Steps between C-alpha positions, in 0.01 A plus 500: 500500500786717625771567243746714694539738791741767621573696817688828534575730790367843583767765512556798726643813333775667704640787290516611138145411402313706234821546301430155349266635232641527145376860483781571752771238454520537120684828562630469854691275737249290694520224758305376799551274801229248596467193718275197470292381792336174613162595355405340170274517198401169336375441144370170367386404152236232444349360183124544492228288344486718188865444414604840626691606809389622839750731672466519878695711747529508878678772695626527857439877495229735363542711186595868503740499795811595303681165520500417132198268479433567132862436404503186713181374333626556146839345577334197656269474198794503258675230705191282507441540126864425419483186716188389313697532174807336659710809435773611738524880512758709687376723780576814300308364201205417727502853639523648148197301378311582818561871453391482135177324601413758762585812301368383164177692554609769745864611488463664841366184667828418672875553504766239436596414858185308603534219247874474564533527878249225576729246328816561707536400865658727757587864438579599141633799314315533168634722222284625212679581176406733210476203261227350726730228634517434873780365718463362852773478762430323830618706798708277724370528854680348802298254708476725807378785276238270349351436843507868599345623176218246520438616858527875446289529184129520587211514257153639569186508286372859483164376370526752215503381140597683185615366164855600406376607157290770670823668610764406247416748222544784748814341645674476162420854386794726406450724805607204721834435327710630792305297756538185292873569471520525881318166533739338249796585728360325808603142413868600478475700823353201679760258362784735602359518854465123524860457377598720795304270731227756560181293492292775658541724195217294354263702721636823357477362147134402547427850629670658198321273256167601652593869520571505124218259402228690686586818310461340158118505499211590730371144449812362677379607844198569715420650839491149649834393358666825611387418855628141478837620373524761777437232764747258344777756491437604857529147635714333235806556289343564159189436292357507151185400314556203271295585193525754219154594624471432875538137610635366829709678759854359516698589812858447609468495877742409782384207711450704818246733330294247310235432766428870540494551122244221454281642771510857367431402139216263595465361147537138382857373478607263225742256660778395262861397469744579221535197274875449501699289257 
């Protein structure tokens, strides 16, 4: 007998990621920009014959591709459990409980953005505060920009998998403080460009995010991903890997170069649209 179910979106990280760990934001300004997409993770809870509960999940995408699957799962689980108890939780409370569940055993399992971003449609600015609170501000996006962004952002599966926790201890080490500070500035740079009607700066911002991110740890890159990034930048407007480890290849690419980019990369594309308000 099914008791409750929940569905949340996968999220794509644009800029600011890896500053969302308390080891950084407790002492520093940190924020990130993410967008949700029309790919979902489902969780259902059923009562079994022994009086306990069966928890089942179904995902539109595989694990380990840097799109926040673990955060999406835990947030969906909290929603389903709260529904089963007839409790109405705010989105920020859901994300807080989700984060506590995931990091209860391993504090490096994930950052804060995954369990937050999956709960907010469209493009969001997420701020992480020293007291562990989080605030979310939707980024207002004109209709014609919505269509262009959904068209110009392309996502490819590199086929390479690596847990974020395999990289994050290196990433958060003291020697990387300056690089993390540079990453923390990218959300404001992107917002300033967008306020000036410069959509294409997103390509530059993705390149900068990857330039800084790839220097944080040797586990953040590989020979294969370096080649993919080189191709993407030759035929597109900007590119980054989506995970703290490796993940997918996210490209900002003008329409007239997309066919050539797809042919040169020759890896599976994940078709998606941004899930707007």
